[in-house]
N, C-alpha and C positions, 0 to 999 in steps of 0.2 A: 498341392492338392492332397486332401486326406483320402486314404484308401477306404472304400466303403464295402469291399469284398475281400473275403479271406478264403483261401483253399488251404485245408489242412491235409497234407500229404504230398510229398514231392516226387511220387513215382509216376508211372505212365498214365494212370487215370487222372491224377492231378495235372499233369503236364498237358494232356489232351484237353482237359477242361479250361486250362489257361489259354491254349490256342483258340478255343471257342469264344472265350471272353474278349480276347484281343481282336478276333475277327468281327465280333459284334460291336466294336467300337470303344472298348474300354482301353485306357491307357495303362501302361505298366505301373505308373504311380497310383493308380486306382485299385490295384490288386496286390494283396500280400499272399505269398506262398510260404507255408510253414512246413519244413521237413528236415530230415537228418542228413541228407545227401543232396548236394546241388545237381548231381547228374541224374536226370529223371530216368535214365535207363540203367542205373547202377545195380539195383537188386535184380532186375530182369536179366541184365547181361550176365551176371554171375551164375544164375540158374540155367540159362541157355547153354553157357560154357560147360557147366557140370554135366549136362546130359548129351553134350556135343551136338546141339541142335544146329542145323545148317539152313533149314528151310522153315518159313513161317507156315503155320497151319491156317492162318487168316489169308484172305484173298486181296485183290487190288485195293479194296476200300479199308483194309486194315492198316491204317496210318493215323497219325496224330493231327492232321489238318482238320480244320473245323468243318469243311464241306466234304462229302463223300467223293465227288468228282472235282478235279482229275485225280485218279488214284495212282498207286505206285506202278501200275502197268503202263499207264500213259507216260510217267516219268521214265520208265525203262525204255519204252518205245522211242522217245525222243533222243535219249542218250545213245542207244544202240542203232538208231535209224532203221528199225526193223518193225514190221507189223506183227511179228510173232507174239509179243506180250498182249497185244490187244485182241488177237484171235483167241489166245488162251483164256483171257478173261471173260470173253463172250461165252465160252464153253464152261465157265466156272472151273478152269484148270490152271489158272495163274496163281502161283505162290511166290512172293519175293523171297530172296535169301535173307538170312539174319544180317549179314553184312550190309546189304542194301537198306534194310530197316534201320539199323543203328546209324548209318550215314544220314538217312532222312531225319532222325531225331536230333543228331548233332547240328545239322543245318538249321532246323526250326529253333533249337535252343539259341543259336547265335542271332538269328534274325528277329526273334519275337520280343526280346527284352526280358526273357525269363530270369536271368541272373540278377537284373536290377530289382525284380519283385520278390526274389527268394530271401528267406530269412532262416538261418540255421536254428531250429528249435524243436524240441520234442514236446508236443502238446498232449497233455494228460487230461485236460478238462475243458469243455465248452459249456458255458452256462448262459441261459436266457436272462437278459436284462432288458430295462425299458428301451424299446426301440431297436433291439438287436441282440448281440450275443458277445459275452466276454471270452476271449480266446486265451485261457490260462495266463492272464496278466500281460499278454502281448498287445492288448488293445481291444476296443469295442468295434464291432463291425455289424452293418445292417444285414449283410447277406454272407452266409458262410457255407461252404460246400465241404463235406467231410469225405476224404478219399484215402482212408488209412492203409489200404492194401490188405494183403492176407495176414491173419493174426498168427502166423507161425507154421512151421512144418509139422505134419501129421506123421506119427509113427504108431502102429498098432500097439495097444497096451501090453500085450503079450511079448512084444519084442523090445520094450523099453529096457535098456540096461544090458542087452546082449552085445558082447564085444565084437560080434561079427557084422553088426548093422551099420550101414551107412545110408543116409538119405540120398535119393537120386539127384536132388537139387543142391547137394554139397559136393565140392571137388572130390573125385576119387578115381582109382584105376580098378581094374577087374582081376579077380583071382581066377584059377583055373575052372572052378565050378561055382556057379553063382545062382542064388535063388532070387528071383525078382518078385517082390510082393506088390500086387496091383495089376490092373488091366487096362489102364488109360493110356493117354498119349505119352506120358513120361515112362511108363512101363514098356510100351511097345518099342520106344526109342532105345531103352536100355537093353531090350532083347537083341536088337540089331547091333548095338555097340559091343556087347559082350561076345556075340557070335563072331563079329568082325575081327576080334583079337584072338580067336581060337578057343574061347571059353565054352564050357557046356552050361546050358541054362535050364533052370527049372522055373516055369511060370507058375507061381502060387496064386490061385484065384478061386473064388467060390461060385463065380458065374461067368458065362461067356460075355465078352465085351460087345457093345454096339459098334457098328462100322458105319461112320458118317463123316463127311468131309469137314464139317464144322463141329464145334463142341456141343451145339444144340441143333435141333432140326431146323432147317432153313426157314419154314414158315414163321418161326418165332422171331425172325429179324425183319418181319414185314408188318405193315400197319394192320392188316386184317388178323394176322396171327396174334399180335399183341392185343387187339380189341377183345378177343375171346379170353385171353389170359386176364386182362384187367377186369372183365366182368365177373370173375370168380370171387367169392369172399376170401379174405386174407388166409384163412386156415386151409382152404382148398388150393389157393395159389402155392402155399408152402408145401403141401403134399405133392402137388404137381412138380414143383421144383425138385424135391428129393428124388422123384422118379426120373426126371429128365437128367439129373446130374449124375446118372450111373456112368461108369467108365466107358469110354469110347476112344477110338482111333480111326484114322481115315482108311478107306478101302484102297486097293490097288496093288499091282505087282511088286512095286518097290518095297512094300511090307511083306507081302505073302511069300514071294519066291525065296528069299533067304531063310525064312522060318520053315517053309515046307522042305527045303533042302536039308536043313539041320535036323528036322523031324525024322527024316528018312534015315539019316546017319546016326541017330540016337543022341544028337547033341542038344535037342530041344524037346522037353517034355512038359506036361501040365500036371499039377498036383494041387490038392485042396489045403495041404498044410506044408509048413517048412520042414525040410528033412536035415540031413547032416552036411549041408553045403558049407564050403569054406567061407563064403561071404553072402550076406543078406542085403540086398538093395531094396529099401523101403520106397517104392515109387507110388506112395499113397497121397501124394499131393499136399494139401494144407489143412490146418484145422478149420472147421467151419462153424460160423455163427458169431453173433455180437457178444456172446458170453466170454469168448476167448480173447476179446479186444478191450483193454482196460478203458480206453476213451469212450467206446461205444457203450460198454456195460454201465459206466458211471452215468453217461447221458440218459440212459433208460431208467435207471434207478432214481436219479434226482428229479426227473421230469415225468415220471410215471408214464412213459411212452407205451403204446400198444405194440405188441410183438406177436409173431405167428411162427411157430417152430424156432428155426435158427435165426430169423430175420427180424428187423425192425420194420414195422408196417409203414409203407410209403405210398403216395399217390402215383397215378400213372406218369407223372413228370419226375418221379423219384424224389420228391420233396416230403418232408415230414409234416403231415397235416396239423398236428397239435402245436407245432412251433413255427408255422408258416402263415402269414397273413398279409394285410395291406401294407404293413410297415417293415416287415423283415422276412427273411427266407432262410430256412435250414434245408439243405439238400444233401443227398448221399450220392456217391459215385463209386464205381468199382464194385468189388464183391459184396459190400453191404446192401447195395441197391437192387438186389435181384428180384424183390417183390414188385418193383417197377419195370425192370427189363431183365428177363431171364438170363440172358447172356451179358449181364452187367459187368463181368470181369473181362470182357473183350474190349478192343479199341472202339469198336462200333458202339458198344454199351456205354463206354465213357463218354462218347460224343452225344449220345441220346440224353444222358443225364445232364450234361453241361448245357445242352440247348434248352432243356426244361428249366434249369436254373437261370439262364439268361433271360428267358421269357418272364420269369418272375421279377427279375431286377427291373426290366423295362416296365412291367405293369406298376411296380411301386413308384417308378420315376415319373409316370404320367398321372398319378393321382394327385 
């Protein structure tokens, strides 16, 4: 059988999309996945280990299965023979451990046929052709989903080249006095990591972070919240995204008590600029925007695609209108798809984009 679908990107967004296509009835030989690492959690695993992350920010439905239910809370309840995970998820307080999530990914990889579909290749160009798309000489496909992941780590320009700088998502230890630049989840995790080993911490930030359980407000994960977002013109959606993507980390005593204790003892302070710290941890996340991704930038230029701010304009189903029709589909998943789903870089967002992509495939098949 000839593969009619291609997923460009072998990370968690591509992996979650693959699970959705398999659940929708596509066989492994109908799908090609192109990436540089056959381990779908490879890049994520390295970053999580660098910031010593132990718990997921996502909740029970933060998994790679095609359907939201049963989630990881149900899985843990079955294994532990305890109702506690189910009670916690009803109260929006359930968060799986990193180890549980990685075990879940490994099991799905083995069961789903992922390795049979995976091809090691760095795709640098996707070009529209009659009836589909050419994927960098790897073949032509009617339906292509681009899930290239983040386009690199972000370091403030004024800190580039400073020998004291290490990025939070790169392996590192902590010096005695650490300046952590940023105020989001990675920064908050680094505050606690450095304090735990006895370091003094200077939190370098220019505004106070938001405190919310998820990386975006919960209504934007709902149908009603999305309807309001989709009703906005693309430029307004882009402006809304820039506002919503302000740094945030969860509320709760697990974060506040160690920081408050260190503040009282003088080991945690806040500053607007970097001072003479021995070490600077750049917890500023990733570069943002299609312009930093060679594949997406080339796609925009060669096909004159509409853009808004840092993002390619997509429809509510995360497909690119100019390159999607009755005979073919080009969809985005993961971080590039944020104009279709604001929390596109979450596992829930990856499933949302994959479902839209699958519906397009079925629509083409029935014509």
